[in-house]
C-alpha positions, 0 to 999 in steps of 0.5 A: 500500500502507498496511498489510502482513501479514508472513506469516513469523517470525524474522529475515526477519519482523523485516527486513520490519517494519523496511522497512515502517517505513522506507517509511512502511507499517504492519506486522502480525505473526503469531506462533505460540504458540511465538513469543509472545516473538519480536522480530517480534511486538514490532517490528510495529505490530500482532500477532496469534497465528495458532495453535499451534506446528506450521507447518501450524496456524500459518505454513502456515495459508493460511485463517487468514492471509487471514482475519487480513489481512482482519480487520486491513484489510491491503492487502498481504502479504509472504511472505519466504522459506520457509513459503508464499513459493513457494506459488502457491495462496497468492499467487493466494488473496491476489490474489483477496481484493484483497491485493497479494502482495509477490513474483512472480505466481502463474503464475511461482511455479507454473511455476518451482516445477514442476521439469520446467516450469522446465527446459523454460523454461530449455531454451527460452531456450537454457540448458543443463540438468541431465539429469533426469526428464520429470515428477515422481513420487509412487510409488517403483516407477515412479520407480525404473524411470525412474531406471534407464532415463533417468538412471542413478546416482548421482542426486538426488531433489528435492521437485518443489514445494519447495527449501531442501534439504528433500525431497532425497536422493542415491541412489548405488545402485539398491537404495537407491532405494525407501527414499530415495524414500519418505523424500524424499517424506514430507519434501516432503509435511511441508514443502511439502504436496506429496509429488511427487519429481523425479529429476535426475542428481547431480554430486558435485563441482561449485560451486553458483552463483546469480544474483540477478535482479529484474523489474518490471511495466514490462518491466525485467529486471536481475541483480545478479551471482552468489553462490557457495553451494558450502559446503553440508551435505546440500544445506543452505547454510552459507556464501555469498559474492560474487563467486564465486572460481571464475568467470572474467569470461566465464563470469560474463557468460554465466551472468548473460545466461542468467538474464536470458534466462530471466526476460525470457521469463517476464516475471518480476516481483519478486525471484528467483534463477536457480540453476546448477551449475558444473564448474570442470574443464570450465568448463561450467554447467547450470541446475538451478532458479529460486527465486521469492522472496528468498533467505536469503543476499541480504545478500551481494548487498546488501553488494557492490552497496549495494542494499536488496533487501527494500525493492525488493520492496516498491517493485516490488509497489507498481508502481514501476520498478526503482531500479537497473540490472544492476550488480556493484561490482567490488572488493568482496566479501562472505561470509555465515555462517549461525549455526544452533542446531546442534551441529556436533560431534554431526552438526549436531543441533538445539540448542533451548533458552535463550540465556543469553548472546548478544553478536554482534560489531559493527564496520566491515564486519560486519553481523549480521541476527538475531531472537535476544536474551539469554534468548530461548527457541529453539523446536524447531519451526522452522528452526534459524537464529539469525542471519546474520553477513555480512562485507565488504571490498575482496577475499575475503582481507580478508573472511576475516580480518574473519570470523575476528575477528568469529567470535572475538568472537561470544559465545554460551552456553546452547545449541550453535551453528555459531559454532565450526564456522565458526571452524574452517572458516576455518582450512582451507586449501581454504577459504582457497584457495577450493577447495571444492565442494558435497560438500566438507563431507561429504568433509572434515567430520572435518577441518573440525570437529576 
């Protein structure tokens, strides 16, 4: 590889550009007209406007991305997370035009992107799966019939070809199904270009655990331990940590072995996460899906294991062997807080506008990954994440104390952000005792935000 097109924006685009520089590669940034003053445009060796603000006209425009890559003589393309990162047609198109796709191959993306095929692959590997529909649906009436006869209520609607909480709805009663299905389907179509919805049994009080995995083209498959992503709101992760305070060593080992069994069966290459729900009361876990990309929360694993996962993606795509084995450094902990342009006091309403003041904290065991700066105009068209605050330490308790100090020193004005929410979250006794689950925020929001 010599020149890489970074097919994304924001923090992950900036991170990829910095990795390119460190590896001696040239970078090409693309930006929409709404991102004309974004850091990733300035940081890259070359930058070109890809189109107007709407994602379909810019960051989701496969034809324009491929054309730019060719015009600027790129030989590789990096998708990051979100947008086209899990679009198998984009990966295949890149390959057909001679570009190295810095991620898994299109077959793996397609298979794991199909919720039914992913479940089948997990079951074939001997991994327990959550009860769900045999295929996805694009129409509400047959989907409702399947829900009533096969799964029952409550159930979870999930975009068959997406992730990140978009196209997801919990349906408590049969009479609410059609409206919720149509909303989820429309959201999935807008976010991923595919309206198909998959049905899954909903478990209201479980923990969300994901295993970071990597594979290379030489038959090596490793895991780097788990991340606990149970602090969520409406299926959107807010806080992630490693290791999970809910798992004992035996369960941790079983989950990791299940993840390795899945990716080795797939002959999976590059970064991915195998996702599970875990019921602490029974000690049982179930496979829910696999994300065939780097995750927003990957810095948690980097801080605990001392690895650079984005750089590893580049090395593997270049045909190199994995530079690390399965490892999870005991005695280290890390927690990530997503700093979003949202007003938690107003039901997390988006808060675009101009950052009048932006002074992130620094210091030992504190890391901030961000593309924001003072007087940056936050556009209303994209994900609201401004930064990721990651703290680390010898144990969870020290991480919590470091996070309290860091959040107290995080100076922001001009728009509302989730900094105050996270500061209040850390004061809750349930969080301190790690007694949370995926619906804890919804059940305790008034308490947590007051």
